Each structure stands twice: as C-alpha cells, then as structure tokens.
C-alpha positions as CSV (number, residue, x, y, z in Angstrom):
1,M,69.4,98.2,105.2
2,S,70.6,98.0,108.8
3,D,74.2,98.9,109.8
4,E,74.2,95.4,111.4
5,C,73.2,93.5,108.2
6,C,76.5,91.8,107.8
7,E,77.6,91.2,111.4
8,S,76.7,87.5,111.2
9,V,78.7,87.0,108.0
10,R,81.5,89.6,108.6
11,A,84.3,87.3,107.3
12,E,82.4,86.5,104.1
13,S,81.5,90.2,103.6
14,L,85.2,91.3,103.9
15,T,86.4,88.5,101.7
16,R,84.0,89.7,99.0
17,I,85.2,93.2,99.5
18,Y,88.8,92.0,99.0
19,H,87.9,90.2,95.8
20,Y,86.0,93.3,94.6
21,L,89.0,95.5,95.2
22,D,91.3,93.0,93.5
23,G,89.0,92.7,90.4
24,E,88.4,89.0,91.0
25,L,84.6,88.9,90.7
26,T,82.3,88.2,87.8
27,T,80.3,91.0,86.3
28,T,77.2,89.8,88.2
29,E,79.1,89.7,91.5
30,I,80.4,93.2,90.9
31,R,76.9,94.5,90.3
32,E,75.6,92.8,93.4
33,I,78.4,94.1,95.7
34,S,78.2,97.6,94.2
35,V,74.4,97.7,95.1
36,H,75.1,96.3,98.5
37,L,77.8,98.8,99.2
38,E,75.5,101.6,98.2
39,Q,72.8,100.3,100.7
40,C,74.9,99.2,103.6
41,P,76.9,101.8,105.6
42,S,78.8,99.2,107.6
43,C,80.1,97.4,104.5
44,H,80.7,100.7,102.7
45,D,82.9,101.9,105.6
46,E,84.9,98.6,105.4
47,Y,85.2,99.0,101.7
48,E,86.5,102.6,102.1
49,I,89.1,101.5,104.7
50,E,90.4,98.6,102.6
51,A,90.5,100.7,99.4
52,L,92.5,103.4,101.2
53,L,94.9,100.8,102.6
54,K,95.3,99.1,99.2
55,E,96.1,102.5,97.6
56,L,98.6,103.3,100.4
57,V,100.4,100.1,99.9
58,R,100.4,100.5,96.1
59,R,101.9,104.0,96.4
60,S,104.4,102.9,99.0
61,C,105.6,99.9,97.0
62,S,106.4,102.1,94.0
63,R,109.3,103.6,96.0
64,E,112.4,101.8,97.2
65,E,111.6,102.3,100.9
66,A,108.3,102.2,102.6
67,P,107.3,105.3,104.6
68,M,108.1,105.4,108.3
69,G,105.5,103.6,110.3
70,L,103.9,101.8,107.4
71,R,105.2,98.3,108.4
72,E,103.9,98.9,112.0
73,K,100.5,100.0,110.7
74,I,100.1,96.9,108.6
75,R,101.1,94.7,111.5
76,Q,98.6,96.4,113.7
77,R,95.9,95.9,111.0
78,I,96.7,92.2,110.7
79,A,96.6,91.8,114.4
80,T,93.3,93.5,114.6
81,E,91.8,91.3,111.8
82,Q,93.1,88.2,113.5
83,T,91.5,89.3,116.7
84,V,88.2,90.0,114.9
85,W,88.4,86.7,113.0
86,P,89.9,84.1,115.3
87,G,91.7,81.4,113.3
88,A,92.2,83.8,110.3
89,G,95.9,83.5,110.5
90,A,95.8,79.7,110.5
C-alpha cells in the first residue's frame, strides 16, 4: 500500500485511529484497522504518535501535577491538528 493511501481521507483515518485507541470499535472494525495499520506506513506512524501521546497523558494524569511543558505540547498538537483539519475546532 502507498504511503499516500489515506491522504484524501486523513480526517476519517485519524478518527478511526482515535476510536481504535479508545477501544470504541467492533471486533470487525478492530480487525480491519489492525490489518490496515500493518500495511500502511503513513497510518501506522499516526497510530504510533497518538498511542504515545495517549500514554503520556495517562501517566501524567496519575500524578497531581502535569510535567513541565506538557500543557504547551498538547496546545501545540491541538493547533497543528486544527491547521491540518480546518474547521476541526468548530
């Protein structure tokens, strides 16, 4: 599969990745996205980034205070996503 396979449906692909990470998919959907992630380097890279971010937030939220700079990193990621997906913050 091409690295560009999902460029035309980037928003949909990322939404599926978020649902996958959150365990919000059916068994069939989980199988489908698992196979896709194995075959698509672009989507797999996005999955890895989002999985790491989710883990960082999970670990950070288990303490009273967030690590220095976490809030700014999250704001930067949100700003990046809103730039990539115009109207996403609406």
